[in-house]
Residue frames as a rotation matrix with the C-alpha (Angstrom) as fourth column:
MET 1
-0.312 -0.544 0.779 -32.34
0.924 -0.366 0.115 -46.47
0.222 0.755 0.616 -18.96
ASP 2
0.432 0.578 0.692 -34.69
0.355 -0.815 0.459 -43.61
0.829 0.047 -0.557 -17.94
ALA 3
0.923 -0.109 -0.368 -33.10
0.347 -0.177 0.921 -43.50
-0.166 -0.978 -0.126 -14.46
ALA 4
-0.031 -0.996 0.083 -29.66
0.900 0.009 0.437 -43.11
-0.436 0.088 0.896 -16.01
ILE 5
-0.225 0.038 0.974 -30.83
0.698 -0.691 0.188 -40.18
0.680 0.722 0.129 -18.17
ILE 6
0.791 0.564 0.238 -32.46
0.210 -0.615 0.760 -38.48
0.575 -0.551 -0.605 -15.19
LEU 7
0.658 -0.630 -0.413 -29.27
0.587 0.086 0.805 -39.01
-0.472 -0.772 0.427 -13.14
MET 8
-0.312 -0.785 0.535 -27.16
0.950 -0.241 0.200 -37.51
-0.028 0.570 0.821 -15.98
ASP 9
0.155 0.456 0.876 -29.48
0.463 -0.817 0.344 -34.46
0.873 0.352 -0.338 -16.19
LYS 10
0.966 0.181 -0.186 -29.18
0.239 -0.343 0.908 -33.89
0.101 -0.922 -0.375 -12.42
MET 11
0.253 -0.950 -0.181 -25.38
0.795 0.098 0.598 -34.13
-0.551 -0.295 0.781 -12.63
LYS 12
-0.302 -0.314 0.900 -25.28
0.844 -0.528 0.099 -31.64
0.444 0.789 0.424 -15.53
ASN 13
0.587 0.601 0.543 -27.42
0.258 -0.774 0.578 -29.22
0.767 -0.199 -0.610 -13.54
LYS 14
0.883 -0.302 -0.360 -25.16
0.355 -0.073 0.932 -29.53
-0.308 -0.950 0.043 -10.48
ILE 15
-0.130 -0.960 0.247 -22.02
0.930 -0.032 0.366 -29.06
-0.343 0.277 0.897 -12.58
GLY 16
-0.076 0.174 0.982 -23.62
0.676 -0.715 0.179 -26.05
0.733 0.677 -0.063 -14.32
ILE 17
0.884 0.435 0.170 -24.62
0.147 -0.605 0.782 -24.48
0.443 -0.667 -0.599 -11.01
GLY 18
0.586 -0.749 -0.309 -21.13
0.616 0.165 0.770 -25.22
-0.526 -0.641 0.558 -9.59
LEU 19
-0.283 -0.709 0.646 -19.46
0.956 -0.264 0.128 -23.52
0.079 0.654 0.753 -12.59
ILE 20
0.301 0.485 0.821 -21.72
0.383 -0.850 0.361 -20.47
0.873 0.206 -0.442 -12.28
LEU 21
0.982 0.061 -0.177 -20.92
0.187 -0.277 0.942 -20.18
0.008 -0.959 -0.284 -8.57
LEU 22
0.219 -0.975 -0.027 -17.19
0.841 0.175 0.512 -20.56
-0.495 -0.135 0.858 -9.28
ILE 23
-0.261 -0.259 0.930 -17.30
0.803 -0.593 0.060 -17.81
0.536 0.762 0.363 -11.95
LEU 24
0.658 0.558 0.505 -19.23
0.172 -0.765 0.621 -15.50
0.733 -0.321 -0.599 -9.60
PHE 25
0.838 -0.401 -0.370 -16.76
0.419 0.039 0.907 -16.14
-0.349 -0.915 0.201 -6.78
ILE 26
-0.160 -0.935 0.315 -13.77
0.958 -0.070 0.278 -15.38
-0.238 0.346 0.907 -9.03
ALA 27
-0.071 0.187 0.980 -15.44
0.602 -0.775 0.192 -12.23
0.795 0.603 -0.058 -10.40
LEU 28
0.856 0.458 0.241 -16.37
0.092 -0.593 0.800 -10.91
0.509 -0.662 -0.550 -6.98
SER 29
0.643 -0.682 -0.350 -13.01
0.593 0.154 0.790 -11.72
-0.485 -0.715 0.503 -5.42
SER 30
-0.285 -0.752 0.595 -11.18
0.953 -0.290 0.089 -9.93
0.106 0.592 0.799 -8.25
LYS 31
0.272 0.462 0.844 -13.40
0.332 -0.869 0.368 -6.89
0.903 0.180 -0.389 -7.69
VAL 32
0.985 0.034 -0.170 -12.60
0.173 -0.215 0.961 -6.88
-0.004 -0.976 -0.217 -4.00
TRP 33
0.196 -0.981 -0.004 -8.86
0.887 0.176 0.427 -7.26
-0.418 -0.087 0.904 -4.81
ALA 34
-0.097 -0.218 0.971 -9.12
0.776 -0.627 -0.063 -4.26
0.623 0.748 0.231 -7.12
GLN 35
0.645 0.453 0.615 -10.29
0.022 -0.816 0.578 -2.12
0.764 -0.359 -0.536 -4.18
GLU 36
0.784 -0.405 -0.471 -7.60
0.593 0.260 0.762 -3.21
-0.186 -0.877 0.444 -1.73
PRO 37
0.773 -0.589 -0.235 -4.71
-0.578 -0.807 0.123 -0.84
-0.262 0.041 -0.964 -1.17
ARG 38
0.709 -0.579 0.402 -1.61
0.601 0.795 0.085 -2.04
-0.369 0.181 0.912 -2.97
ILE 39
0.185 -0.753 -0.631 1.81
-0.285 -0.656 0.699 -0.87
-0.940 0.051 -0.337 -4.12
VAL 40
0.767 0.083 0.636 2.50
0.562 0.392 -0.728 -0.61
-0.310 0.916 0.254 -7.84
ASP 41
0.825 -0.448 0.344 5.18
0.053 -0.544 -0.837 0.76
0.562 0.709 -0.426 -10.19
ILE 42
0.802 -0.597 0.011 8.07
-0.004 0.013 1.000 -0.30
-0.597 -0.802 0.008 -7.95
LEU 43
0.760 -0.632 0.154 11.44
0.165 -0.042 -0.985 0.73
0.629 0.774 0.072 -9.37
ILE 44
0.680 -0.674 -0.288 14.91
0.347 -0.050 0.936 0.46
-0.645 -0.737 0.200 -7.86
THR 45
0.686 -0.530 0.499 17.60
0.396 -0.304 -0.866 2.70
0.611 0.792 0.001 -9.32
ASN 46
0.315 -0.602 -0.734 20.56
0.866 -0.133 0.481 4.67
-0.388 -0.787 0.479 -8.07
ASP 47
0.960 -0.247 0.128 22.29
-0.179 -0.900 -0.398 7.99
0.214 0.359 -0.909 -8.16
VAL 48
0.167 -0.984 -0.060 26.00
-0.425 -0.017 -0.905 8.51
0.890 0.177 -0.421 -7.47
GLU 49
-0.650 -0.513 0.560 25.74
-0.663 0.024 -0.748 7.77
0.371 -0.858 -0.356 -3.73
ASN 50
-0.527 0.553 0.646 22.46
-0.574 0.329 -0.750 5.94
-0.627 -0.766 0.144 -2.96
VAL 51
-0.873 0.474 0.118 20.05
0.451 0.689 0.567 3.22
0.188 0.548 -0.815 -4.05
LEU 52
-0.784 0.619 -0.054 16.70
-0.582 -0.762 -0.284 4.92
-0.217 -0.191 0.957 -4.68
LEU 53
-0.699 0.663 0.267 13.18
0.626 0.748 -0.218 3.52
-0.344 0.014 -0.939 -4.48
TYR 54
-0.759 0.618 -0.205 10.20
-0.648 -0.687 0.329 4.67
0.063 0.383 0.922 -6.51
ALA 55
-0.807 0.580 -0.108 6.73
0.584 0.811 -0.005 3.25
0.085 -0.067 -0.994 -5.74
ARG 56
-0.686 0.673 0.278 3.08
-0.569 -0.733 0.372 4.28
0.454 0.097 0.886 -5.78
LEU 57
-0.847 0.516 0.129 0.23
0.192 0.523 -0.831 3.39
-0.496 -0.679 -0.542 -3.42
VAL 58
-0.717 0.695 -0.056 -3.14
-0.324 -0.261 0.909 2.84
0.617 0.670 0.413 -5.15
ASN 59
0.178 0.931 -0.319 -6.54
0.143 0.296 0.944 2.62
0.974 -0.213 -0.080 -3.49
GLY 60
-0.649 -0.557 -0.518 -5.07
0.593 0.054 -0.803 4.09
0.476 -0.829 0.295 -0.32
PHE 61
-0.931 0.361 0.059 -7.78
-0.341 -0.800 -0.493 6.69
-0.130 -0.479 0.868 0.23
LYS 62
-0.543 0.839 0.032 -11.28
0.840 0.542 0.025 5.56
0.004 0.040 -0.999 1.11
PRO 63
-0.128 0.539 0.832 -14.18
0.448 -0.717 0.533 8.04
0.885 0.441 -0.150 0.53
GLU 64
0.799 0.460 -0.388 -14.70
0.531 -0.234 0.815 8.55
0.284 -0.856 -0.431 4.28
MET 65
0.018 -0.905 -0.425 -11.07
0.954 -0.113 0.279 9.65
-0.301 -0.411 0.861 4.61
GLU 66
-0.524 -0.183 0.832 -11.60
0.583 -0.789 0.194 12.76
0.620 0.587 0.520 2.48
LEU 67
0.508 0.794 0.333 -14.35
0.191 -0.481 0.856 13.93
0.840 -0.371 -0.396 4.83
ALA 68
0.771 -0.258 -0.583 -12.13
0.623 0.112 0.774 13.39
-0.134 -0.960 0.247 7.87
VAL 69
-0.337 -0.932 0.131 -9.11
0.939 -0.322 0.122 15.10
-0.071 0.164 0.984 6.28
LEU 70
-0.301 0.309 0.902 -11.34
0.355 -0.842 0.407 18.04
0.885 0.443 0.144 5.34
ALA 71
0.801 0.597 -0.046 -12.47
0.221 -0.223 0.949 18.14
0.557 -0.770 -0.311 9.00
GLY 72
0.466 -0.700 0.542 -8.82
-0.749 -0.638 -0.180 18.65
0.472 -0.322 -0.821 10.00
ILE 73
0.805 -0.201 0.559 -7.89
-0.252 0.737 0.627 15.12
-0.538 -0.645 0.543 11.11
PRO 74
0.006 -0.878 -0.478 -4.26
-0.984 -0.090 0.151 14.42
-0.176 0.469 -0.865 10.13
THR 75
0.959 0.255 0.121 -3.66
-0.214 0.937 -0.277 11.16
-0.184 0.239 0.953 8.27
ILE 76
0.071 -0.997 0.031 -0.33
-0.890 -0.049 0.453 9.30
-0.450 -0.060 -0.891 8.34
PHE 77
0.945 0.009 -0.326 0.96
-0.185 0.837 -0.515 6.67
0.268 0.548 0.793 5.91
THR 78
0.314 -0.877 0.364 4.06
-0.725 0.026 0.689 4.76
-0.613 -0.480 -0.627 7.04
MET 79
0.722 -0.214 -0.658 6.25
-0.451 0.575 -0.682 2.94
0.524 0.789 0.319 4.53
SER 80
0.565 -0.600 0.567 8.36
-0.328 0.467 0.821 0.14
-0.757 -0.650 0.067 6.02
LEU 81
0.751 -0.421 -0.509 11.45
-0.531 0.073 -0.844 -0.52
0.392 0.904 -0.169 3.92
GLU 82
0.544 -0.617 0.569 13.96
-0.278 0.507 0.816 -3.31
-0.792 -0.602 0.104 4.42
VAL 83
0.479 -0.505 -0.718 17.03
-0.819 0.037 -0.573 -4.13
0.316 0.862 -0.396 2.30
TYR 84
0.689 -0.209 0.694 18.39
-0.222 0.851 0.476 -7.69
-0.690 -0.482 0.540 2.23
GLU 85
-0.267 -0.748 -0.608 21.42
-0.959 0.143 0.246 -9.35
-0.097 0.648 -0.755 0.68
GLN 86
0.785 0.560 -0.263 20.48
-0.596 0.799 -0.077 -12.67
0.167 0.217 0.962 -0.94
LYS 87
-0.316 -0.817 0.482 22.43
-0.858 0.463 0.222 -15.66
-0.404 -0.343 -0.848 0.36
SER 88
-0.174 0.245 -0.954 22.42
-0.732 0.616 0.292 -19.02
0.659 0.749 0.072 -1.45
LEU 89
-0.446 -0.086 -0.891 22.78
0.243 0.946 -0.213 -21.36
0.862 -0.311 -0.401 1.52
LEU 90
-0.773 0.102 -0.627 21.77
0.622 -0.076 -0.779 -19.38
-0.127 -0.992 -0.004 4.60
TRP 91
0.396 0.895 -0.204 18.97
0.846 -0.442 -0.297 -17.02
-0.356 -0.055 -0.933 5.44
ASP 92
0.233 -0.251 0.940 19.18
0.622 -0.704 -0.342 -13.72
0.747 0.664 -0.008 3.64
LYS 93
-0.459 -0.543 -0.703 21.02
0.885 -0.343 -0.314 -10.99
-0.071 -0.767 0.638 5.51
LYS 94
0.724 0.680 0.116 19.04
0.677 -0.733 0.070 -7.87
0.132 0.028 -0.991 6.51
ILE 95
-0.337 -0.889 0.310 21.24
0.824 -0.438 -0.359 -4.85
0.455 0.135 0.880 5.84
THR 96
-0.998 0.027 0.059 18.95
-0.050 -0.904 -0.425 -2.02
0.042 -0.427 0.903 6.82
LYS 97
-0.196 0.975 -0.105 15.45
0.958 0.213 0.190 -1.20
0.207 -0.063 -0.976 7.96
LYS 98
-0.980 -0.086 -0.177 13.74
0.130 -0.958 -0.254 2.19
-0.148 -0.272 0.951 7.93
GLU 99
-0.036 0.999 0.007 10.34
0.930 0.036 -0.366 3.85
-0.366 -0.007 -0.931 8.13
ILE 100
-0.944 -0.091 0.317 9.15
0.229 -0.872 0.433 6.78
0.237 0.481 0.844 6.04
LYS 101
-0.261 0.878 -0.401 6.18
0.792 -0.043 -0.609 8.62
-0.552 -0.476 -0.684 7.57
ARG 102
-0.883 0.098 0.460 4.06
0.273 -0.690 0.670 10.81
0.383 0.717 0.583 5.33
THR 103
-0.453 0.691 -0.564 1.37
0.672 -0.152 -0.725 13.07
-0.586 -0.707 -0.395 6.86
ILE 104
-0.556 0.401 0.728 -1.48
0.482 -0.558 0.675 15.00
0.677 0.726 0.117 5.21
LYS 105
-0.464 0.437 -0.771 -3.17
0.678 -0.385 -0.626 17.89
-0.571 -0.813 -0.118 7.04
TYR 106
-0.064 0.519 0.852 -5.83
0.822 -0.457 0.340 20.32
0.566 0.722 -0.398 5.89
ASP 107
-0.840 -0.183 -0.510 -5.71
0.436 -0.787 -0.436 23.99
-0.321 -0.589 0.741 6.84
ASN 108
0.014 0.979 0.204 -9.32
0.983 0.023 -0.179 25.18
-0.180 0.203 -0.962 6.84
LEU 109
0.393 0.108 -0.913 -8.35
0.220 -0.975 -0.021 28.88
-0.893 -0.193 -0.408 6.99
LYS 110
-0.366 -0.661 -0.655 -6.00
-0.538 -0.424 0.728 28.78
-0.759 0.620 -0.201 4.03
LYS 111
0.717 0.696 0.033 -8.03
-0.450 0.498 -0.741 26.09
-0.532 0.517 0.670 2.22
SER 112
0.236 -0.719 -0.654 -4.84
-0.826 0.207 -0.525 24.15
0.512 0.664 -0.545 1.48
PHE 113
0.998 0.000 -0.056 -3.38
0.023 0.914 0.406 20.72
0.051 -0.406 0.912 2.16
SER 114
0.224 -0.971 0.082 0.11
-0.971 -0.230 -0.072 20.13
0.089 -0.063 -0.994 3.46
VAL 115
0.964 -0.050 -0.262 1.98
0.038 0.998 -0.052 16.88
0.264 0.040 0.964 2.92
SER 116
0.327 -0.892 0.312 5.17
-0.941 -0.336 0.024 16.28
0.084 -0.301 -0.950 4.88
THR 117
0.675 -0.230 -0.701 7.60
0.028 0.958 -0.287 13.40
0.737 0.174 0.653 4.91
ASN 118
0.140 -0.601 -0.787 9.35
0.895 0.417 -0.159 12.51
0.423 -0.682 0.596 8.18
ASN 119
0.573 0.254 -0.779 8.49
0.682 -0.675 0.282 15.93
-0.454 -0.693 -0.560 9.66
ALA 120
-0.624 -0.749 0.222 10.39
0.739 -0.475 0.477 17.78
-0.252 0.462 0.850 6.93
ASP 121
-0.718 0.380 -0.583 9.08
-0.352 -0.921 -0.166 21.02
-0.600 0.086 0.795 5.50
PRO 122
-0.046 0.807 0.589 5.63
0.395 0.557 -0.731 20.33
-0.918 0.199 -0.344 4.04
VAL 123
-0.968 -0.042 0.249 4.65
0.251 -0.263 0.932 20.61
0.026 0.964 0.265 0.41
ILE 124
-0.478 0.817 -0.321 1.48
-0.197 -0.456 -0.868 22.70
-0.856 -0.352 0.379 0.00
PHE 125
-0.864 0.318 0.390 -1.35
0.493 0.373 0.786 21.63
0.105 0.872 -0.479 -2.36
SER 126
-0.815 0.579 -0.004 -4.45
-0.576 -0.812 -0.096 23.58
-0.059 -0.076 0.995 -3.27
ASP 127
0.205 0.931 -0.302 -6.72
-0.909 0.295 0.295 20.62
0.364 0.214 0.907 -3.96
PHE 128
0.384 0.040 0.922 -7.31
-0.691 0.675 0.258 17.22
-0.612 -0.737 0.287 -2.39
GLU 129
0.995 0.023 0.097 -6.59
0.049 0.732 -0.680 15.23
-0.086 0.681 0.727 -5.55
SER 130
0.446 -0.891 0.087 -3.06
-0.287 -0.234 -0.929 16.66
0.848 0.389 -0.360 -5.83
ALA 131
-0.006 -0.415 0.910 -2.47
-0.996 -0.083 -0.044 16.12
0.094 -0.906 -0.412 -2.11
GLN 132
0.764 0.319 0.560 -3.59
-0.376 0.926 -0.015 12.49
-0.524 -0.199 0.828 -2.47
LYS 133
0.858 -0.507 -0.084 -1.05
0.135 0.380 -0.915 12.03
0.496 0.774 0.394 -5.27
GLY 134
0.120 -0.850 0.514 1.60
-0.650 -0.458 -0.606 13.63
0.750 -0.261 -0.607 -3.07
MET 135
0.222 0.034 0.974 0.75
-0.910 0.365 0.195 11.18
-0.349 -0.930 0.112 -0.28
SER 136
0.822 0.316 0.473 0.70
-0.185 0.935 -0.302 8.14
-0.538 0.161 0.828 -2.55
ASP 137
0.813 -0.579 -0.056 3.82
0.041 0.153 -0.987 8.71
0.581 0.801 0.148 -4.68
PHE 138
0.741 -0.671 0.027 7.02
-0.002 0.038 0.999 7.62
-0.672 -0.740 0.027 -2.98
ASN 139
0.894 -0.376 0.243 9.62
0.253 -0.023 -0.967 8.97
0.370 0.926 0.075 -5.38
GLY 140
0.199 -0.937 0.286 13.36
-0.161 -0.319 -0.934 8.94
0.967 0.140 -0.214 -4.86
ILE 141
0.894 0.102 0.436 13.28
-0.444 0.076 0.893 7.41
0.058 -0.992 0.113 -1.40
MET 142
-0.088 -0.992 -0.088 16.86
-0.862 0.120 -0.493 6.68
0.500 0.032 -0.866 -0.29
ALA 143
0.823 0.417 -0.386 16.88
-0.234 0.868 0.439 2.93
0.518 -0.271 0.811 0.43
ILE 144
0.751 -0.654 -0.089 20.57
0.455 0.415 0.788 2.44
-0.479 -0.632 0.609 1.24
PRO 145
0.463 -0.674 -0.575 23.92
-0.705 -0.673 0.221 4.11
-0.537 0.303 -0.788 0.55
MET 146
0.800 -0.228 -0.555 25.88
-0.360 0.558 -0.748 2.45
0.480 0.798 0.364 -2.30
SER 147
-0.181 -0.960 0.215 28.86
-0.777 0.005 -0.630 2.25
0.603 -0.281 -0.746 0.06
SER 148
-0.096 0.231 0.968 26.95
-0.852 0.483 -0.200 -0.35
-0.514 -0.845 0.150 2.16
LEU 149
0.868 0.476 0.143 26.74
-0.309 0.741 -0.596 -2.77
-0.390 0.473 0.791 -0.80
LEU 150
-0.194 -0.924 0.329 29.26
-0.174 0.363 0.915 -5.11
-0.965 0.120 -0.231 -2.37
LYS 151
-0.098 0.120 -0.988 29.68
-0.969 -0.237 0.068 -5.21
-0.226 0.964 0.139 -6.15
GLY 152
-0.611 -0.101 -0.785 28.41
-0.544 0.775 0.323 -8.30
0.576 0.624 -0.528 -7.94
ARG 153
-0.950 0.311 -0.006 25.99
0.203 0.606 -0.769 -9.29
-0.236 -0.732 -0.639 -5.16
ASN 154
-0.431 0.888 0.160 22.21
0.297 -0.028 0.955 -9.72
0.852 0.459 -0.251 -5.38
TYR 155
-0.977 0.164 -0.140 19.95
0.061 -0.411 -0.909 -7.72
-0.206 -0.897 0.392 -3.13
TYR 156
-0.339 0.898 0.280 16.25
0.614 -0.015 0.790 -7.05
0.713 0.440 -0.546 -2.70
VAL 157
-0.909 0.199 0.367 14.03
-0.370 -0.791 -0.487 -4.44
0.193 -0.579 0.793 -1.12
MET 158
-0.444 0.830 -0.337 10.89
0.838 0.518 0.171 -5.38
0.317 -0.206 -0.926 0.86
ILE 159
-0.960 0.171 0.223 8.28
-0.220 -0.951 -0.218 -2.64
0.174 -0.258 0.950 1.26
LYS 160
-0.261 0.951 -0.167 4.81
0.901 0.302 0.311 -2.27
0.346 -0.070 -0.936 2.70
ILE 161
-0.786 0.120 0.606 2.65
-0.182 -0.982 -0.042 0.72
0.590 -0.144 0.794 3.54
LYS 162
-0.297 0.746 -0.596 0.26
0.925 0.381 0.016 1.02
0.238 -0.546 -0.803 6.43
MET 163
-0.025 0.392 0.920 -2.04
-0.048 -0.919 0.390 3.74
0.999 -0.034 0.042 7.55
ASP 164
-0.920 -0.353 -0.171 -1.38
0.159 0.062 -0.985 4.60
0.359 -0.933 -0.001 11.15
LYS 165
-0.132 0.897 -0.421 -4.32
0.952 0.233 0.199 4.32
0.276 -0.374 -0.885 13.46
VAL 166
-0.300 0.128 0.945 -6.00
0.046 -0.988 0.148 7.69
0.953 0.088 0.290 13.89
ARG 167
-0.372 0.155 -0.915 -6.23
0.925 0.138 -0.353 8.85
0.072 -0.978 -0.195 17.48
LEU 168
0.028 0.490 0.871 -8.73
0.271 -0.843 0.465 11.61
0.962 0.223 -0.156 18.07
PRO 169
-0.854 -0.348 0.387 -8.67
-0.221 -0.430 -0.875 13.77
0.471 -0.833 0.290 21.15
LEU 170
-0.569 0.614 0.547 -11.02
-0.776 -0.181 -0.604 13.08
-0.272 -0.768 0.580 24.05
ARG 171
-0.696 0.236 0.678 -11.96
0.165 0.972 -0.168 9.58
-0.698 -0.005 -0.716 22.78
MET 172
-0.112 0.667 -0.737 -13.73
-0.732 -0.557 -0.393 11.13
-0.672 0.495 0.550 19.77
GLU 173
-0.850 -0.213 -0.481 -13.20
-0.502 0.600 0.622 7.91
0.156 0.771 -0.618 17.78
TYR 174
-0.730 0.679 0.077 -16.38
0.541 0.643 -0.542 6.66
-0.418 -0.354 -0.837 19.53
VAL 175
0.060 0.746 -0.664 -18.27
-0.091 -0.658 -0.748 9.63
-0.994 0.105 0.029 18.06
PHE 176
0.303 -0.069 -0.950 -16.71
-0.940 -0.185 -0.287 9.13
-0.156 0.980 -0.121 14.59
PRO 177
0.403 -0.142 0.904 -16.72
-0.229 0.941 0.250 5.31
-0.886 -0.308 0.347 14.28
PHE 178
0.997 -0.009 0.073 -15.80
0.073 0.271 -0.960 5.42
-0.011 0.962 0.271 10.57
VAL 179
0.468 -0.883 0.038 -12.27
-0.880 -0.470 -0.068 6.40
0.078 -0.002 -0.997 11.58
SER 180
-0.012 -0.479 0.878 -11.50
-0.533 0.746 0.399 2.83
-0.846 -0.464 -0.264 12.64
LEU 181
0.772 0.354 0.528 -12.45
0.215 0.637 -0.741 1.60
-0.598 0.685 0.416 9.16
TRP 182
0.793 -0.486 -0.368 -9.44
-0.605 -0.558 -0.567 3.39
0.071 0.672 -0.737 7.67
ASP 183
0.148 -0.849 0.507 -6.81
-0.674 0.288 0.680 1.17
-0.724 -0.442 -0.530 9.21
PHE 184
0.992 0.086 -0.094 -5.09
-0.127 0.682 -0.720 -0.80
0.002 0.726 0.687 6.46
GLU 185
0.084 -0.989 0.126 -1.79
-0.531 0.062 0.845 -2.39
-0.843 -0.138 -0.520 5.72
THR 186
0.518 0.053 -0.854 -0.61
-0.831 0.269 -0.488 -3.57
0.203 0.962 0.184 2.30
LEU 187
0.946 -0.317 0.062 1.09
0.306 0.942 0.137 -6.86
-0.102 -0.111 0.989 1.74
TRP 188
0.155 -0.962 -0.224 4.91
-0.115 -0.243 0.963 -6.99
-0.981 -0.123 -0.149 1.61
TYR 189
0.997 0.058 -0.057 6.26
-0.058 0.023 -0.998 -6.29
-0.056 0.998 0.027 -1.88
LYS 190
0.309 -0.929 0.205 9.69
0.300 0.300 0.906 -7.52
-0.903 -0.218 0.372 -3.01
GLN 191
0.977 -0.117 -0.178 11.89
-0.209 -0.365 -0.907 -5.94
0.041 0.924 -0.381 -5.70
ASN 192
0.544 -0.821 0.176 15.24
0.691 0.557 0.460 -7.51
-0.476 -0.128 0.870 -6.63
PHE 193
0.920 -0.378 -0.104 18.31
-0.362 -0.717 -0.596 -5.57
0.150 0.586 -0.797 -7.75
THR 194
0.584 -0.811 -0.044 22.01
0.812 0.582 0.044 -6.24
-0.010 -0.061 0.998 -8.33
TYR 195
0.853 -0.399 -0.335 24.92
-0.307 -0.905 0.296 -3.95
-0.422 -0.150 -0.894 -7.58
């Protein structure tokens, strides 16, 4: 009888330790997930002519990036966007694919940040926080013309954002090794819509 009680106590201890380890693992993994770059607030809408995408990147800027941007190193985020028509029996049909490149640069003389999308005229910001918001908010991105869609059909948009690898002149990435830590790519995010 005593051996059975001792065995039960050992099993309770192992189960207790296992539960504590499981809770710690879940807590730590959720904290890591919270720090990973991800896309939130995805919205598909339209104007008279186009289907428009609204999305926001969170946790896209690491602390080391601010130092590098302030040192004059341009940083580029690239959004990959694909539009598919849903098919019931066959594979879904890809209708279009495009990339939106957004670049942030710091002008040390003017003490201002410029954010440009696909090499268009840049928007100027006076502080880094506003420039970060300008880099992370993808508002009113034209996904596809309405004329390319058929009424009554189901579609979806797949998006992901990656930070392009930074290439410094004269192999300076060996002098600034933290630059290689920036490279990230979000998961693919899917948003359904019907026309």
